[in-house]
MARFI-438102 format. One record per atom (N, C-alpha, C, O): residue in three letters; x, y, z. Coordinates in steps of 0.2 Angstrom, whole numbers, plus 5000, padded with zeros to 4 digits. Each point is the difference from the previous one (the first is absolute). Example, Ala and Ser with C-alpha at 12.3 -4.5 7.8 and 13.67 -1.06 7.14 Angstrom:
<vexros>
Ala506649725039Ala499650065000Ala500450065000Ala500549995003Ser499350064993Ser500450065001Ser499650055003Ser500350065001
</vexros>
This chain:
<vexros>
Met518450154968Met499349995003Met499749944996Met500049994994Lys499849965011Lys499749944997Lys499250005001Lys499850005006Val499849994989Val499350015001Val499749934997Val500249974995Leu499450005009Leu499649944998Leu499350024999Leu499650025004Ile500249974989Ile499350014998Ile499749935000Ile500249954998Val499250055006Val499649945001Val499350014996Val499750045002Asn500249914994Asn499450004996Asn499849934999Asn500449964999Thr498950025000Thr499849944999Thr500349974993Thr500249945000Ser499950094995Ser500249984994Ser500550054997Ser500050065002Asp500449934993Asp500450044996Asp499750034993Asp500350044997Ala499149935002Ala499850024993Ala499249994999Ala499750024995Ser500049955010Ser499349984999Ser499650065003Ser499850015006Gly499950044989Gly499650055002Gly500450075001Gly500650004999Gly499150055001Gly500350075000Gly500450015006Gly500550034999Ala499349955007Ala500550025006Ala500649964999Ala500550035002Ser499549914996Ser500649964999Ser500550034995Ser500650015001Thr499150014993Thr500450044995Thr500350065003Thr500650024999Ala499050025005Ala500250065003Ala500649995005Ala500550045000Ala499449915004Ala500549995005Ala500749984997Ala500550025002Arg499449934993Arg500649984996Arg500450064997Arg500650005000Arg499050044997Arg500350064996Arg500350055005Arg500550034999Leu499249975007Leu500350055005Leu500749975002Leu500550035001Ala499549905001Ala500649975002Ala500650014994Ala500650025002Glu499249984992Glu500550014995Glu500250075000Glu500650024999Ala498950035002Ala500250075000Ala500550015006Ala500450044999Leu499549935006Leu500450025006Leu500749974999Leu500550035001Asn499549914996Asn500749974998Asn500450054995Asn500650005000Asn499050034996Asn500350044995Asn500250075003Asn500350044996Asn499549975010Asn500150075003Asn500449995007Asn499850045004Gly500649914996Gly500550005006Gly499749965006Gly500450005005Val499149974995Val499749965005Val500049934999Val499949984994Glu500349985011Glu500149934999Glu499349975001Glu499849995006Ala499849994989Ala499349985002Ala499949934997Ala500249984995Arg499549985010Arg499849934998Arg499250005001Arg499750045003Met500049914994Met499349995000Met499949925002Met500249964997Leu499350045008Leu499849935003Leu499349994998Leu499650045001Val500349904996Val499349984997Val499949935002Val500449965001Arg498950024999Arg499849935000Arg499949974993Arg499949945000Glu500050114995Glu499949974993Glu500550044996Glu499950064999Arg500649904998Arg500550044995Arg499849984993Arg500049944998Leu499950114998Leu499849994993Leu500550024995Leu499949994994Thr500650055009Thr500550034995Thr500749975002Thr500049975005Glu500550044991Glu500649985001Glu500550065003Glu500650005000Thr499050055003Thr500450065002Thr500449985006Thr499849975005Pro500950054994Pro500549975005Pro499950025007Pro500249975005Phe499550094996Phe499950035007Phe499449975004Phe499950025006Val499749944990Val499449975003Val500249935004Val500349964997Glu499550035009Glu500149945004Glu499349975001Glu499650035003Leu500449904996Leu499449965002Leu500049985007Leu500549975002Leu499050045001Leu499949975007Leu500049924999Leu499749974996Pro500650005009Pro500049925000Pro499349985002Pro499650035003Gly500349904996Gly499449975002Gly499450014996Gly499550035002Arg500649954992Arg499550014994Arg499349965002Arg499550035000Leu500549915003Leu499449975002Leu499650045006Leu499450005000Arg501050025004Arg499750045006Arg499750064998Arg499550025002Gln500850014993Gln499750074997Gln499449984997Gln499550045000Lys500449914996Lys499449984997Lys499549995005Lys499450024999Trp500849945006Trp499549995005Trp499750065004Trp499450015001Asn501150045000Asn499850065003Asn499550044996Asn499550025002Phe500649984991Phe499650034995Phe499349975001Phe499550035000Leu500549904999Leu499349975000Leu499750005007Leu499350015000Trp501049995005Trp499750005007Trp499750075001Trp499450015003Glu500950054995Glu499750065000Glu499350004996Glu499550035002Arg500649954992Arg499450004996Arg499449965003Arg499450024999Met500849925004Met499549965003Met499650035005Met499450005001Arg501050045003Arg499750035006Arg499550054998Arg499550015003Ile500750034991Ile499650054998Ile499449974997Ile499450025000Phe500749924996Phe499449964997Phe499549985005Phe499450014999Val500849965007Val499649985005Val499650065003Val499450005001Ser501050055001Ser499750065003Ser499550044995Ser499650035003Asn500549964991Asn499550034995Asn499549954998Asn499750004995Met500149955010Met499449964999Met500149954993Met499649994997Phe501149995002Phe500149954995Phe499950034993Phe499849974995Ser500350105005Ser499950044993Ser500650024997Ser500550025004Arg499649974990Arg500650024997Arg500050084998Arg500550034998Asp499050005003Asp499950075000Asp500550045004Asp500149985006Asn500350064991Asn500550045004Asn500649965003Asn500350025005Leu499849924992Leu500549965003Leu500750035000Leu500449995004Phe499750054991Phe500650044999Phe500050075001Phe500550044998Thr498949985004Thr499950075001Thr500350025007Thr500150065001Val499949895003Val500250025007Val500649955002Val500149954997Ser500350075008Ser500649965003Ser499950015007Ser499950065003Ile500249895001Ile500050005007Ile500749995003Ile500050015006Ala500549974991Ala500749995002Ala500049965006Ala500350015005Asn499449934995Asn500049955006Asn500549954999Asn500249965005Thr500250044989Thr500549954999Thr500650044997Thr499950054997Gly500749925003Gly500650044997Gly500649965002Gly500049955003Gln500650094996Gln500649975002Gln500550055004Gln500050064998Asp500349925007Asp500450045004Asp500750024996Asp500449954999Ile499650114998Ile500650014996Ile500650035004Ile500550014998Thr499450005009Thr500550035004Thr500649965001Thr500550025002Arg499449914997Arg500549955001Arg500450004993Arg500549965001Thr499350074994Thr500449994994Thr500750045000Thr500050055003Lys500449934993Lys500750044999Lys499850074997Lys500350055002Ala499349954993Ala499850064997Ala499850055005Ala500150064999Phe499549925005Phe499750055005Phe500550025005Phe500150065001Arg500349895001Arg500650025005Arg500550054997Arg500250045004Asp499949954990Asp500550044997Asp499850074998Asp500450054999Ala498949965001Ala499850074998Ala500050055005Ala499949995006Asp500250074992Asp500050065004Asp499350025001Asp499850035005Ile499849974990Ile499350024999Ile499649954997Ile500249974995Ile499250025008Ile499549954997Ile499550054997Ile499750045003His500149944991His499550044996His499549954997His500149964996Leu499350045008Leu499549964998Leu499550034995Leu500050064999His499849904996His499550024995His499449965001His499650005005Trp500249964990Trp499449965000Trp500149935002Trp500449974997Val499450025009Val500349945003Val499449955002Val500049965005Asn499550044991Asn499449965002Asn500049934996Asn500549984997Gln498949985004Gln500049934997Gln500549955002Gln500349974996Gly499850035011Gly500449955003Gly500750025001Gly500449965002Met499850104996Met500750025000Met500250025008Met500449975003Leu499250075000Leu500150025007Leu499350005004Leu499550024997Ser500549955009Ser499550005004Ser500050075004Ser500550035000Leu499049995003Leu500050065005Leu500549995005Leu500450045002Gly499749905001Gly500549985004Gly500750014998Gly500550035003Asp499649954990Asp500750014997Asp500150074999Asp500650035001Met498950014997Met500150074999Met500250035007Met500450055000Gly499249935005Gly500250035007Gly500749995002Gly500350045003Lys500049904995Lys500749985002Lys500550054996Lys500550025003Ile499349994991Ile500450054996Ile500050075003Ile500550035000Leu498949995001Leu499950075003Leu500450015007Leu500250065001Arg499949895002Arg500350005007Arg500749975000Arg500249985005Ser500150014989Ser500649975000Ser500650045001Ser500649985001Gly499250095000Gly500650055001Gly500350034994Gly500350055000Lys499549924994Lys500250034994Lys499550054997Lys499449995001Pro500850074996Pro499650044997Pro499549974995Pro500349964996Val499150065004Val499549974995Val499650054996Val499850055003Val500349954991Val499650044995Val499449954997Val500249944998Trp499250085002Trp499549964997Trp499650044994Trp499650055002Thr500549934992Thr499750034995Thr499349974998Thr499949945000Met499650105000Met499349984999Met499850004992Met500150064997His499849895000His499849994993His499250004999His499850004995Asp499949985011Asp499350015000Asp499750025007Asp500450035004Met499049954998Met499850035006Met500049955006Met499850015005Trp500649934994Trp499949955005Trp500350025007Trp499849985005Gln500850064995Gln500350025006Gln499550055004Gln500150005006Leu499450034991Leu499650055003Leu499349985002Leu499650035003Thr500349914994Thr499349975002Thr500149935004Thr500649995001Ala498949985000Ala500149935004Ala500249954995Ala500549975001Ile499150014994Ile500249954996Ile499950014992Ile500349964996Cys499450105002Cys499950014993Cys500650034997Cys500350045003His499849954990His500650034997His499750074997His500450054999Tyr499049954999Tyr499650064998Tyr499350015004Tyr499649954999Ala500350105004Ala499450015004Ala499450014996Ala499450005002His500750024991His499550034996His499650065004His500350045001Glu499149955000Glu499650065003Glu499949995007Glu499650045003Cys500749905000Cys499949995007Cys500550055004Cys500650014998Arg499250025007Arg500450045004Arg500149985008Arg500150045004Arg499749894997Arg500149985006Arg500750005003Arg500150005006Phe500450004990Phe500750015002Phe500150065004Phe500550015003Val499150044996Val500150075003Val499949995008Val500350035004Glu499349924998Glu499949995007Glu500349945002Glu500550005004Arg499349944994Arg500349945003Arg499849934996Arg500149955003Cys499750064991Cys499749944996Cys499549965004Cys499850025005Gly500049924992Gly499449975003Gly499550014995Gly500050054996Arg499549915004Arg499450004995Arg500350014993Arg499850044996Cys500749915002Cys500450014994Cys499549984994Cys499749955000Pro500350094995Pro499649994994Pro500349944996Pro499649984995Phe501050005006Phe500349954996Phe499949935003Phe500249954998Leu499450055008Leu499949935003Leu499349995000Leu499650045001Arg500249904998Arg499349985000Arg499750005007Arg499450025001Phe501049955004Phe499850005007Phe500350065003Phe500550005004Ser499250064995Ser500250065002Ser499650035006Ser499450005000His501050025005His499750035006His500550045004His500650014997Glu499250025008Glu500450055004Glu500749975002Glu500550034999Lys499549915003Lys500749975002Lys500249944995Lys500249955003Asp499750064991Asp500249954995Asp500749994999Asp500450035004Leu499849934991Leu500749994999Leu500450064999Leu500650015002Ser499150044994Ser500450074999Ser500150035006Ser500650035001Arg499049975004Arg500150045007Arg500649965003Arg500450035003Lys499549904997Lys500649975004Lys500750014997Lys500450015004Val499649994989Val500750024997Val500250075001Val500550015001Phe499050035000Phe500150075001Phe500350015007Phe500550045001Val499349935004Val500250005007Val500749975000Val500550035003Arg499749924993Arg500649975000Arg500550054997Arg500650005002Lys499250034992Lys500450054997Lys500250065005Lys500650025000Gln498950005004Gln500150055005Gln500649985004Gln500550045002Lys499449905001Lys500549975005Lys500750004996Lys500550015003Met499549964991Met500650004996Met500450065000Met500650015000Leu499050054998Leu500350064999Leu500250045006Leu500450055000Ser499349935006Ser500150045006Ser500750005002Ser500349955001Gly499950115001Gly500750015002Gly500649994995Gly500550005002Thr499350004992Thr500549994995Thr500150074996Thr499650045000Asp501049964997Asp500250074996Asp500149994993Asp500450024997Val499149945000Val500149984993Val499850074996Val499650045002Ser500849974992Ser499950054996Ser499649984994Ser500249974996Phe499250065003Phe499549984995Phe500150054994Phe500150065001Val499949914993Val500050034994Val499449984995Val499949954999Ala499850104999Ala499449994995Ala500350024993Ala500450054999Val499349914996Val500350024993Val499650054997Val500250024994Ser499350015009Ser499650064997Ser499850045006Ser499949985006Thr499950084992Thr499750055006Thr499349975001Thr499850015006Trp499849964990Trp499449985001Trp500049945006Trp499750005004Leu500849964995Leu500149945005Leu500250035007Leu499849985005Gln500650074994Gln500350045006Gln499450035004Gln499949995006Arg499650044990Arg499450035004Arg499649945003Arg499750015005Glu500249944991Glu499649945003Glu500349985007Glu499749985004Ala501050014996Ala500449985005Ala499950045006Ala499949985006Arg500150094993Arg499950055005Arg499350005003Arg499950025006Gln499649954991Gln499350005002Gln499949935004Gln499550005003Ser501049954996Ser499849945003Ser500250005008Ser500550035002Ala499149935001Ala500149995008Ala500749975001Ala500350015005Leu500049954990Leu500649965001Leu500650054999Leu500549995004Leu499550054992Leu500650044998Leu499950085001Leu500450044998Ala499049985005Ala499950075000Ala500550045004Ala500150064999Asp500349915006Asp500550035004Asp500749994997Asp500550015003Arg499549964991Arg500749984997Arg500250064995Arg499550034997Asp501149975002Asp500350054995Asp500049964994Asp500549954999Val499150064996Val500049974994Val500350044994Val499750054998Arg500849934999Arg500350044995Arg499849974993Arg499749954999Val500450094996Val499849984993Val500650004996Val500450044999Val499749904998Val500649994995Val499749964994Val499749945001Pro500350084993Pro499749964995Pro500449944998Pro500649995002Asn499149974994Asn500449944997Asn500550034995Asn499950054997Val500649915002Val500550024995Val500049964993Val499649955000Leu500750084995Leu500049974994Leu500750014997Leu500350055000Ser499949894997Ser500650004997Ser499950034993Ser499749974995Leu500650095003Leu499950034994Leu500549974994Leu499850014994Ser500749955008Ser500449964996Ser499649944997Ser500149974994Arg499450015009Arg499649944998Arg499450024997Arg499749964995Phe500050105007Phe499450024996Phe500250064996Phe500150055002Arg499949934991Arg500250054995Arg499550024995Arg499449975000Leu500750094997Leu499550034996Leu500249984993Leu500550014997Phe499149954999Phe500149984993Phe499650044995Phe499450025002Pro500849984992Pro499550044995Pro499449965000Pro499949944999Arg499550105001Arg499449975000Arg499849964994Arg499849945000Asp500450084994Asp499849974994Asp500449934999Asp499749954998Asp500950055004Asp500449945000Asp499849955005Asp500049944999Ser499850085007Ser499749965005Ser499449974997Ser499949945001Arg499650094996Arg499449984998Arg500149944994Arg499749955000Arg500850074996Arg500249954995Arg500249945002Arg499849944998Arg500750065007Arg500349945003Arg499449965004Arg500149945001Leu499450095002Leu499549975003Leu499449984996Leu499549975002Gly500550054992Gly499549984995Gly499450045001Gly499449974999Ile500650095003Ile499450045001Ile500050054994Ile500450044998Arg499049964999Arg499850044994Arg499550065002Arg500050054996Gln499749955010Gln499550055002Gln500450065001Gln500550015002Lys499150054998Lys500250065001Lys500150025007Lys500450045002Tyr499149945002Tyr500050025007Tyr500149935005Tyr499649954999Val500950055005Val500149945004Val499950025007Val500350045003Val499349925001Val499850015007Val500449935003Val499949954998Met500450075008Met500349945003Met499849995007Met499850055003Phe500149894999Phe499849985007Phe500449945003Phe500049954996Gly500250065010Gly500349945003Gly499949995007Gly500050055004Ala500149894999Ala499949995007Ala500249935001Ala500049954996Ala500250035010Ala500249945002Ala499449954999Ala500149944998Arg499350085004Arg499449974998Arg499550054997Arg499750045004Ile500349954990Ile499550054996Ile499349995002Ile499650055000Asp500249895002Asp499349995002Asp499850015007Asp499549995002Asn501050035002Asn499950025007Asn499650065000Asn500150054997Lys499349955007Lys499550055000Lys500350075001Lys499850054998Ile500749955007Ile500350065002Ile500450044995Ile500150065000Lys500049904994Lys500450034995Lys499550044995Lys500350044996Gly499149955005Gly499550044996Gly500049994992Gly499950054997Phe500249895001Phe500049994993Phe499450014997Phe499950034994Asn499549965009Asn499450024998Asn499950074998Asn499650024996Phe500750035008Phe500050074998Phe500350014994Phe499850054996Leu500749925002Leu500450014994Leu499549974994Leu500050044995Arg499749905006Arg499649984995Arg499450054999Arg499950014994Glu499850015011Glu499550054999Glu500250074997Glu499650034996Ala501049995005Ala500350064997Ala500149994993Ala499850044996Ile500549905002Ile500149994993Ile499350004996Ile499950024995Arg499649945008Arg499350004997Arg499750074999Arg499750014995His500450035010His499850075000His500350044994His499750044997Ile501049955002Ile500350034995Ile499849984993Ile499950044995Ile499949905004Ile499849974994Ile499350024999Ile499850034994Asp499749975011Asp499350014999Asp499950084998Asp499550014997Asn501050035006Asn499950074999Asn500450034994Asn500150065000Gly500249894996Gly500450034995Gly500650045002Gly500250044996Met500149955010Met500650045002Met500649984996Met500450054999Leu499749895000Leu500549974996Leu499849954996Leu499549965002Pro500750034992Pro499849944996Pro500249935003Pro500549995002Lys499049974998Lys500149935003Lys500649974997Lys500549975003Asp499650034990Asp500549964996Asp500750045001Asp500549974999Asp499550095004Asp500750035001Asp500249985008Asp500650035001Leu499049945002Leu500249985007Leu500349935002Leu499849954997Cys500750055007Cys500349935002Cys500150005007Cys500350055003Leu499649905001Leu500149995007Leu500649965001Leu500049944997Leu500550085006Leu500649965001Leu500049985008Leu500050045004Leu499949894997Leu500049985007Leu500649965002Leu500349964996Phe499850045010Phe500549965003Phe499949985007Phe499650045004Gly500649904999Gly499949985007Gly499649945000Gly499949964995Gly499950025011Gly499649935001Gly499350014999Gly499750055002Ile500049904996Ile499249995000Ile499849935002Ile500249954997Lys499450055008Lys499749945003Lys499449984996Lys499949944998Asp499750115001Asp499349994997Asp500050044993Asp500050065000Glu500249904995Glu500050034993Glu499450034997Glu500050034995Ser499449955009Ser499450034997Ser500050085000Ser499650034997Val500850005007Val500150075000Val500250034993Val499850064999Leu500549904997Leu500250024994Leu499449994994Leu500150024994His499449945008His499649984995His499650064997His499850045004Asp500149964990Asp499650054997Asp500350075001Asp499650055001Phe501049965000Phe500350075001Phe499950044994Phe500149974995Pro499750095006Pro499750044994Pro500550024995Pro499950024994Ile500849975007Ile500550024995Ile500549945000Ile500049965004His500450054990His500649955000His500450015006His500250055002Tyr500149895000Tyr500450005006Tyr500649954999Tyr499949954996Ile500750065007Ile500549965000Ile500249985007Ile500150055004Tyr499949894998Tyr500149985007Tyr500749965000Tyr500149954997Asp500450085006Asp500749975000Asp500149965007Asp500649985001Gly498950015003Gly500149975006Gly500650035005Gly500050065000Tyr500349905004Tyr500650035004Tyr500650024995Tyr500249954997Val500050115003Val500550024996Val500749995004Val500150035005Lys500349934992Lys500749995003Lys500550054997Lys500149994994Gly500250055010Gly500550044997Gly499750084999Gly499550014997Asp500950035006Asp499850075000Asp500050034993Asp499750054999Glu500849934997Glu500050024993Glu499449994996Glu499750054996Lys500049895005Lys499349994996Lys499550045003Lys499650034996Leu500449985011Leu499550045003Leu500150084998Leu499550034998Ser501149995001Ser500150074998Ser499850014993Ser499750054998Met500449904998Met499750004993Met499350014999Met499750044996Met499949925009Met499350015000Met499850075002Met499550024997Tyr500850005009Tyr499850075002Tyr500150054994Tyr499650054999Ser501049944998Ser500250054995Ser499550004994Ser499950054997Ala499849895002Ala499549994994Ala499450045002Ala499650014995Ala500249995011Ala499350035002Ala500050075001Ala500450045001Asn499049994997Asn499850075002Asn499950015007Asn500250055003Cys499549905000Cys499950015008Cys500049935003Cys499849954997Val500350055009Val499949945005Val499550025004Val500050055003Val499549914998Val499450015005Val500149965006Val500149945000Ser499850095006Ser499949975006Ser499450025003Ser499850065002Ser499749894998Ser499350015002Ser499949975007Ser499449985001Ser501150015003Ser499949975006Ser499650045005Ser500050065000Leu499649905004Leu499650045005Leu500450035005Leu499950065002Tyr500749915000Tyr500550035004Tyr500749984998Tyr500149954997Glu500350105003Glu500749994998Glu500550045005Glu499950065000Thr500549905004Thr500450035005Thr500550044996Thr500350055003Phe499949934991Phe500550044997Phe499950004992Phe499750064998Gly500449894999Gly499950004992Gly500649994997Gly500250054996Gln500149895004Gln500749994997Gln499950004993Gln500550024997Thr499049955000Thr499950014993Thr500050074997Thr500250014994Leu499650035010Leu499950074998Leu500750034999Leu500250044995Ile500349955010Ile500750034999Ile500449964994Ile500450034997Glu499449915003Glu500449964994Glu499750034994Glu500550014995Ala498950005004Ala499750034994Ala500450074998Ala500250014995Leu499850035010Leu500350074999Leu500750004998Leu500250034996Ala500249925007Ala500749994998Ala500049984993Ala500650014997Cys498949965000Cys500049984993Cys499650054995Cys499949984995Gly500050085008Gly499650054996Gly499349984999Gly499750034995Cys500049945009Cys499349985000Cys499650035005Cys500250005006Leu499250034992Leu499650045005Leu499649965004Leu499649954998Pro500450065009Pro499549965004Pro499350035001Pro499950065000Val499649904999Val499350025002Val499849965005Val500049945000Thr499750095006Thr499949965006Thr499450045004Thr499950064998Phe499949915007Phe499550035004Phe500450055005Phe500649995001Asp499050065002Asp500350055004Asp499949995008Asp500050055003Asn499949894999Asn499849985007Asn500649985005Asn499950015006Ser500649974991Ser500549975005Ser500750024998Ser500250064998Gly500349895003Gly500750014999Gly500250034993Gly500550035000Gln499149964995Gln500250024993Gln500050085000Gln500450024996Thr499350015009Thr500050084999Thr500750035002Thr500150054998Asp500349915005Asp500750025001Asp500450004994Asp500550044999Ile499349924996Ile500449994994Ile499850044994Ile500350034997Val499049975002Val499750044995Val499750075001Val499750015005Arg500550034991Arg499850075001Arg499550014994Arg500250004994His499250015007His499450004996His500250044993His500150065001Arg499849914994Arg500150034993Arg500750034999Arg500150044995Glu500449945009Glu500750024999Glu500449944998Glu500350004995Asn499749965010Asn500449934998Asn499649945000Asn500249955001Gly499150074999Gly499549945000Gly499350035001Gly499950065000Tyr499749895002Tyr499350025000Tyr499749975007Tyr500049945000Leu499750105004Leu499649975006Leu499350004999Leu499750065000Ala500049884999Ala499350004999Ala499650005007Ala500349985005Arg499150034995Arg499650005006Arg499949925002Arg499949964995Trp500150035011Trp500049935003Trp499449974998Trp499550025000Lys500649924997Lys499549954998Lys499550034995Lys499549984999Asp500850064997Asp499650044995Asp500349974993Asp500550034998Ser499249934999Ser500249974993Ser500050054995Ser500550004995Gln499050055005Gln500050054995Gln500650055001Gln500350024995Ser499950005011Ser500650045001Ser500649964998Ser500550034997Leu499549915004Leu500649964998Leu500150004992Leu500550004998Ala498949994999Ala500050014993Ala500350064997Ala500350014995Glu499450055008Glu500350064998Glu500750015001Glu500450034996Gly499949945009Gly500750005001Gly500449964995Gly500550024998Ile499249925000Ile500349964994Ile500050044994Ile500550004996Val499050035002Val499950054994Val500550055001Val500450024995Trp499750025011Trp500450055001Trp500849984998Trp500350034997Ala499849915006Ala500749974999Ala500149994992Ala500650014998Ala498949964999Ala500149994993Ala500050064995Ala500450004995Leu499350055007Leu499950064995Leu500450065002Leu500350044996Asp499749975011Asp500250075002Asp500649995005Asp500350055003Gly499949894999Gly500549995005Gly500750034998Gly500150024994Leu500349995011Leu500750035000Leu500449964994Leu500149945000Ala500150104995Ala500449974995Ala500749995002Ala500449964996Asp499950085009Asp500749995002Asp500149945004Asp499950015006Arg500249934991Arg500149945004Arg500650005005Arg500049975005Met500550074993Met500650005004Met499950045006Met500349995005Ala499250064995Ala499850045006Ala499749955005Ala500150015006Leu499549944992Leu499749955005Leu500649965003Leu500049995006Arg500549994990Arg500549965003Arg500550055005Arg500249975005Arg499950094993Arg500450045005Arg499650015006Arg500450005006Asp499050004994Asp499650015007Asp500149945004Asp500150015006Val499949934991Val500249945004Val500750005003Val500149985005Ile500350044991Ile500750005002Ile500150055006Ile500449985005Asp499250074995Asp500150055006Asp499749985006Asp500250025005Arg499349934994Arg499649985006Arg500149935003Arg499949995005Tyr500249974990Tyr500049925002Tyr500649974998Tyr500149935000Ser500550104998Ser500649964998Ser500349975006Ser499950025005Glu500649944993Glu500349965006Glu500450055005Glu499949995006Ser500450054991Ser500450055005Ser499650045004Ser500150015006Val499350014991Val499550045004Val499749975006Val500050025006Val499749924992Val499649965005Val500549975005Val499950005006Ala500749974992Ala500549975004Ala500250055006Ala500149985006Gln500050084992Gln500350055004Gln499450025006Gln500250015005Gln499249994993Gln499550015005Gln500049945005Gln499950025006Tyr500249924992Tyr500049955005Tyr500750005004Tyr500049995006Ile500550034991Ile500750005003Ile499950065006Ile500349995005Asp499450064993Asp499950055005Asp499649985006Asp500150015006Ile499449944993Ile499649975006Ile500449965004Ile500050005006Tyr500449954990Tyr500449965004Tyr500550035004Tyr500149985006Lys500250084992Lys500550035004Lys499750035006Lys500350015005Leu499150014995Leu499650035006Leu499949945005Leu499950025006Met500149924992Met499849955004Met500749965004Met499949975005Lys500650044992Lys500649975002Lys500350035007Lys500549975003
</vexros>
């Protein structure tokens, strides 16, 4: 069985990492999987770069320009939405022709246009489409936040300045309806929360949406001794809190809730300030988010190599995900594999991973005080058996487990 995984990048962002890890898991479990991208950032041998670099850059810029103009020349929400007005026809590539099954993942930002997607869906090849955010079930947004317009037909989009009943979101919604009409694509959500949202959307309400979680390579994410990890990282504090994201200062990641939670812990004497350390990784565009942070912190930027990341997780008492919305929660299963407790909100995809006060802590949504209580619980009362956390990940998210779930879907489609 030959599977072609299609994603915009092989390493930029959570969806890219998840797609590449899945391709690797499939290859390790008897499937011949390749990955087609427009941006190649790794040397992974099964990843193939689309030709036409200049054209791809133009596609990316033209889509952003169209959004910029439609949004009254405002940069607000420039990357919150995607309209898929440009892309590249991959049905002509050898990789596409050779594949038995096409597996789409995150294909925005100039990778595929709606027209290109339509060609794939009508190519005669079986198509699986994994949803890593809400874009497939809405008109243009990747996360709808508290907007429920996608339940009907979009329009009056809160992410557009020039918003009205027949705005850009309505136009793209209609195009998506036409693209999907008469096709037999098999949709997969990475969490039950995302599945529920899809079943309520006007675009996917009549579709069979399965749930398959993201995969994790347990050979790459290992559990190290905590004291040794802290010594090697130069950490002397007693309690270590970890936080990471592709963009730490992205509002949807909720870093401000973590700041408020730490402040609440200190102000109320829940843990001594000098005993606390924040371990940060990922990108930051606006470094002012770190100014006057209430406790000592170590910022490692983008961490290259899973061994270093494993050591960081192993050093921490807990990893915090304070995202407003999380379709899955990749850092949470990475942390669990390294014996680190996740503390997160209880509102979306994280609830598939975390069982409250068993293998982590589910705080009330947008409640910094509740998040603080979770951090203190992880520091003082959390599960002492770190290997039990790792075994839980092996049972639910290991390569053989997740790969087999997709293989079962592929076999149904052939």
